[in-house]
C-alpha positions as CSV (number, residue, x, y, z in Angstrom):
1,M,-16.4,-15.5,-20.5
2,K,-14.8,-15.7,-17.0
3,L,-13.3,-12.2,-16.6
4,I,-12.0,-12.0,-13.0
5,S,-11.5,-8.9,-10.9
6,M,-8.5,-9.8,-8.7
7,D,-6.9,-8.1,-5.7
8,V,-3.3,-7.3,-6.5
9,N,-2.0,-9.9,-4.0
10,W,-3.9,-12.8,-5.8
11,T,-1.8,-12.8,-9.0
12,A,0.8,-15.4,-8.0
13,E,-1.8,-17.7,-6.2
14,F,-4.2,-17.7,-9.1
15,A,-1.5,-18.1,-11.7
16,E,0.2,-21.0,-9.9
17,A,-3.1,-22.7,-9.4
18,G,-3.9,-22.4,-13.1
19,W,-7.1,-20.5,-12.4
20,V,-6.1,-17.7,-14.8
21,V,-4.3,-17.8,-18.1
22,P,-1.3,-15.6,-19.1
23,W,-2.1,-12.7,-21.4
24,P,-1.0,-13.3,-25.0
25,K,2.1,-11.3,-25.7
26,G,0.5,-8.9,-28.1
27,Q,-2.5,-8.3,-25.8
28,A,-0.2,-7.8,-22.9
29,Q,1.9,-5.2,-24.7
30,Q,-1.2,-3.3,-25.7
31,A,-2.6,-3.4,-22.1
32,A,0.7,-2.1,-20.8
33,V,0.9,1.1,-23.0
34,G,1.0,4.2,-20.8
35,V,0.5,2.3,-17.5
36,I,2.7,3.3,-14.6
37,P,5.5,0.7,-14.6
38,A,5.4,-0.1,-10.9
39,V,1.6,-0.7,-11.1
40,L,2.2,-3.2,-14.0
41,T,4.4,-5.4,-11.7
42,T,1.4,-6.2,-9.5
43,G,-0.1,-8.3,-12.3
44,R,3.1,-10.2,-13.3
45,Y,4.3,-13.7,-12.2
46,K,7.3,-15.6,-13.5
47,H,7.9,-13.0,-16.2
48,R,4.4,-13.2,-17.6
49,M,1.3,-10.9,-17.3
50,Y,-1.5,-12.8,-15.7
51,A,-3.5,-9.8,-14.7
52,A,-3.8,-6.3,-16.2
53,P,-4.2,-3.4,-13.9
54,L,-7.7,-1.9,-13.6
55,N,-7.1,0.7,-10.9
56,T,-4.4,1.3,-8.3
57,G,-4.0,2.9,-4.8
58,S,-1.6,3.8,-2.1
59,Q,-1.1,5.9,0.9
60,L,0.0,9.5,1.5
61,L,0.8,11.5,4.6
62,W,-2.0,13.7,6.0
63,Y,-1.1,16.3,8.6
64,R,-2.4,19.3,10.5
65,K,-1.1,22.5,8.9
66,D,-2.1,24.5,12.0
67,L,0.2,22.3,14.1
68,V,2.9,21.6,11.6
69,P,3.4,24.2,8.9
70,T,6.0,22.1,7.0
71,P,5.4,18.4,6.7
72,P,8.2,15.9,7.8
73,T,10.1,14.0,5.1
74,T,11.1,11.1,7.2
75,W,9.6,9.0,10.0
76,D,12.3,10.1,12.5
77,E,11.5,13.7,11.7
78,M,7.8,13.1,12.1
79,L,8.4,11.5,15.5
80,Q,10.5,14.5,16.6
81,M,7.9,17.0,15.4
82,A,5.1,15.1,17.2
83,A,7.1,15.0,20.5
84,Q,7.3,18.8,20.5
85,L,3.5,19.4,20.1
86,P,1.1,20.0,23.0
87,A,-0.2,16.9,24.9
88,G,-3.3,15.6,23.2
89,E,-2.2,16.4,19.7
90,R,0.9,14.3,19.3
91,A,-0.4,11.0,17.9
92,I,0.7,9.5,14.6
93,E,-2.2,7.5,13.2
94,V,-1.3,4.2,11.4
95,Q,-2.8,0.9,10.7
96,G,-1.7,-1.0,13.8
97,A,-4.4,-3.7,14.1
98,R,-3.4,-7.3,13.4
99,Y,-4.8,-7.6,9.8
100,E,-3.6,-7.1,6.2
101,G,-3.1,-3.3,6.7
102,Y,-0.5,-4.1,9.3
103,T,1.5,-6.2,6.8
104,V,1.1,-3.3,4.3
105,W,2.6,-0.9,6.8
106,F,5.6,-3.2,7.5
107,N,6.1,-3.9,3.8
108,S,6.1,-0.2,2.9
109,L,8.7,0.5,5.7
110,L,10.9,-2.4,4.7
111,A,10.9,-1.5,1.0
112,S,11.6,2.2,1.9
113,A,14.6,1.0,4.0
114,G,15.9,-0.9,0.9
115,G,14.7,-4.4,1.9
116,S,12.1,-6.9,0.9
117,I,10.3,-9.9,2.5
118,L,11.2,-12.2,-0.4
119,T,14.0,-12.4,-3.0
120,K,13.2,-12.2,-6.7
121,N,13.1,-16.0,-6.8
122,G,10.6,-16.3,-4.0
123,Q,12.9,-17.2,-1.1
124,V,13.2,-15.4,2.2
125,S,15.1,-12.2,2.2
126,L,14.5,-9.9,5.2
127,A,18.1,-8.6,5.3
128,R,19.0,-7.6,8.8
129,T,19.8,-3.9,8.4
130,P,16.7,-2.8,6.5
131,T,14.4,-5.1,8.5
132,E,15.7,-3.7,11.8
133,A,15.2,-0.2,10.5
134,A,11.6,-0.9,9.6
135,L,10.9,-2.6,12.9
136,K,12.4,0.3,14.9
137,V,10.0,2.7,13.2
138,M,7.0,0.5,14.1
139,R,8.0,0.2,17.7
140,D,8.9,3.9,18.0
141,V,5.6,5.1,16.6
142,A,3.7,2.7,19.0
143,T,5.6,3.9,22.1
144,A,6.1,7.6,21.4
145,P,5.0,10.1,24.0
146,G,1.3,10.8,23.3
147,H,0.8,7.8,21.0
148,D,-2.8,6.7,20.4
149,P,-3.5,4.1,23.1
150,S,-5.8,2.2,20.6
151,L,-3.1,2.1,17.9
152,S,-2.8,-1.7,18.0
153,N,-6.5,-2.0,17.2
154,N,-6.7,0.7,14.4
155,T,-7.5,-0.1,10.8
156,E,-7.8,2.6,8.1
157,D,-11.1,3.9,9.3
158,E,-10.2,4.0,13.0
159,A,-7.0,5.9,12.0
160,R,-9.2,8.4,10.0
161,I,-11.6,8.9,12.9
162,A,-8.8,9.4,15.4
163,F,-7.2,12.1,13.1
164,Q,-10.6,13.8,12.7
165,S,-11.1,13.9,16.4
166,G,-8.3,16.4,16.7
167,H,-5.9,14.4,18.8
168,A,-3.4,13.5,16.1
169,A,-1.1,15.7,14.0
170,F,-0.4,13.0,11.4
171,Q,-1.8,10.0,9.7
172,V,-0.7,7.7,6.9
173,N,-3.8,6.7,5.0
174,Y,-5.5,6.4,1.6
175,P,-7.1,9.3,-0.3
176,F,-10.6,8.5,1.0
177,V,-9.8,10.4,4.1
178,Y,-9.8,13.7,2.1
179,P,-13.5,13.8,1.1
180,A,-14.4,12.2,4.5
181,A,-12.8,15.0,6.4
182,K,-14.4,17.6,4.1
183,D,-17.9,16.3,4.7
184,E,-17.6,15.4,8.4
185,V,-15.1,17.8,10.1
186,P,-14.8,21.1,8.1
187,K,-12.7,22.7,10.8
188,I,-10.1,19.9,10.6
189,F,-10.3,19.8,6.8
190,A,-9.5,23.6,6.6
191,N,-6.1,22.8,8.1
192,M,-5.5,19.4,6.5
193,G,-2.3,19.1,4.5
194,V,-1.0,16.3,2.4
195,A,2.5,15.2,1.5
196,L,4.4,12.2,0.3
197,W,4.6,9.2,2.6
198,P,7.6,9.7,4.9
199,R,11.0,8.1,4.0
200,V,12.8,5.7,6.2
201,D,16.2,6.5,4.6
202,P,16.6,10.3,4.1
203,D,18.4,9.6,0.8
204,E,15.9,7.1,-0.6
205,P,12.3,7.8,-1.7
206,A,9.6,6.0,0.1
207,H,8.3,2.8,-1.7
208,V,4.7,2.6,-0.5
209,T,2.8,-0.7,-1.0
210,L,0.5,-0.6,-4.0
211,G,-3.1,-1.8,-3.8
212,G,-5.9,-1.9,-6.3
213,F,-7.6,-4.5,-8.6
214,N,-6.4,-6.2,-11.7
215,L,-8.2,-8.1,-14.5
216,G,-7.5,-11.8,-15.1
217,V,-9.0,-14.2,-17.6
218,G,-10.2,-17.5,-16.2
219,K,-8.8,-20.7,-17.6
220,F,-12.2,-22.4,-17.8
221,G,-14.1,-19.8,-19.7
222,N,-15.3,-20.5,-23.2
223,H,-14.5,-17.2,-24.8
224,Q,-11.0,-16.2,-23.7
225,N,-10.3,-13.9,-26.6
226,L,-13.5,-12.0,-25.9
227,A,-12.6,-11.7,-22.2
228,F,-9.2,-10.2,-23.1
229,E,-11.0,-7.7,-25.4
230,A,-13.5,-6.9,-22.6
231,A,-10.6,-6.3,-20.1
232,R,-9.0,-3.9,-22.6
233,C,-12.3,-2.0,-22.9
234,L,-12.6,-1.6,-19.2
235,E,-9.2,0.0,-19.1
236,E,-10.0,2.7,-21.6
237,P,-9.0,6.2,-20.4
238,D,-12.6,7.5,-20.1
239,H,-13.5,4.5,-18.0
240,Q,-10.5,5.1,-15.7
241,V,-11.7,8.7,-15.2
242,A,-15.1,7.4,-14.3
243,Y,-13.7,5.0,-11.7
244,A,-11.6,7.7,-10.2
245,T,-14.2,10.5,-10.1
246,K,-17.2,8.3,-9.1
247,D,-15.7,5.5,-7.1
248,G,-12.5,6.9,-5.8
249,L,-10.3,4.4,-7.6
250,P,-7.1,6.1,-9.0
251,P,-6.1,5.6,-12.7
252,I,-3.4,3.3,-13.9
253,S,-2.3,5.5,-16.9
254,E,0.4,8.1,-16.1
255,S,-0.9,10.7,-18.6
256,L,-4.3,10.9,-16.8
257,Y,-2.7,12.6,-13.8
258,Q,-2.6,15.8,-15.9
259,D,-6.3,15.4,-17.0
260,P,-8.3,18.3,-15.5
261,R,-11.0,15.9,-14.4
262,I,-8.5,13.9,-12.3
263,V,-6.8,17.0,-10.9
264,K,-10.2,18.3,-9.8
265,A,-11.1,15.1,-8.1
266,Y,-7.6,14.7,-6.6
267,P,-6.0,18.1,-5.9
268,F,-2.9,16.1,-4.8
269,A,-2.7,14.1,-8.1
270,D,0.9,15.0,-8.5
271,L,1.8,13.4,-5.1
272,L,-0.3,10.3,-6.0
273,L,1.5,9.8,-9.3
274,E,4.9,10.2,-7.6
275,T,3.9,7.7,-5.0
276,F,2.7,5.2,-7.6
277,K,5.8,5.5,-9.7
278,E,8.0,4.7,-6.6
279,G,5.5,2.1,-5.3
280,S,6.3,-1.4,-4.1
281,A,4.4,-4.6,-4.5
282,R,3.5,-7.1,-1.8
283,P,5.6,-10.3,-1.8
284,V,5.0,-12.2,-5.0
285,S,4.2,-15.7,-3.9
286,P,1.3,-18.2,-4.1
287,A,1.7,-18.4,-0.3
288,Y,1.1,-14.7,0.2
289,N,-1.7,-15.1,2.7
290,D,0.4,-17.3,4.9
291,I,3.3,-14.8,4.6
292,S,1.0,-12.0,5.7
293,L,-0.2,-14.0,8.7
294,A,3.5,-14.7,9.6
295,V,4.2,-11.0,9.6
296,Q,1.1,-10.1,11.6
297,R,1.6,-12.8,14.3
298,T,5.3,-12.2,14.7
299,L,5.3,-8.4,14.9
300,H,2.0,-7.7,16.8
301,P,1.5,-5.6,18.9
302,P,4.0,-3.0,17.6
303,A,4.8,-1.7,21.0
304,S,6.4,-5.1,21.9
305,I,8.6,-5.4,18.8
306,N,12.3,-6.1,19.5
307,P,14.0,-5.0,16.3
308,K,17.0,-7.3,16.7
309,S,15.5,-10.6,17.9
310,D,12.3,-10.4,15.8
311,V,14.3,-10.5,12.6
312,D,15.3,-14.1,13.1
313,T,11.8,-15.1,14.3
314,L,10.2,-13.5,11.3
315,R,12.6,-15.1,8.8
316,S,11.8,-18.5,10.3
317,R,8.1,-18.1,10.1
318,V,8.1,-16.7,6.6
319,D,10.2,-19.6,5.5
320,D,7.6,-21.9,7.1
321,A,4.9,-20.1,5.2
322,I,6.4,-20.4,1.7
323,N,7.3,-24.1,2.4
324,S,3.9,-25.0,3.7
325,R,5.2,-26.1,7.1
326,G,2.1,-26.1,9.3
327,L,-0.9,-23.8,9.3
328,L,-0.5,-20.2,10.4
């Protein structure tokens, strides 16, 4: 049958290679009913649906209410708040290691500043003003007074553990940190607040990178129609609720964020929905993996970023990636 669970960043690669087939128009329309529009874009390539969303995910801002009664709305405001806290509690935890999560941090900042890595036709974008704004945030977080000295080695879990240690007032991370803190550090959890991911531009909502898994139908299967039907079955609302409540995988259907079962599992369901509706996708390109490596290798470590000069270097390396000039 060849029903394939695909990471959201595989859509263009699998479609261009011919490994998955586009969804028939009627099936695609039915699979899209009620799905958060931004989430739908993660399964599209060249104006066709090649993968239907199964679940989604993104980050929120988690903060210490005992240190910061009112959460910041921008990265600059968060940096200012952190600088005013006592030594040993000022850190802002992010995903600063050289891996995919680092690309996600950059992509979220860039989209929130009004930019993008690629244009809609798959060429290099990285407009100077939004790119410099994103890079400045990365450098400022990594060099702020009281920053986490291990920031450039932190993935999602290291950021969570550092926040739970009590040395950080803020972290940007996925919802898994909420039940983890509840189980592991009840004193921290008692004062753990949640808010929208900080803006880069005070007048523009944050556009945080969407994650999750989509369903594609393999080209070489013998029962493609049955595979499309199976995918539709897996996306039924009750199945989405089960994924969310048992596996921690948020739903794709907008209406489910008012379902009592979802609200119970995610007391911050309204913030998640707002984040998903404003979400951004990773660059849509068959060469995505090389693009991600170009970002990581150009911009790491964050403390060494030069916002002005690194824009040109990054443009050149992303252009090399999409045109297959050498191995990254």
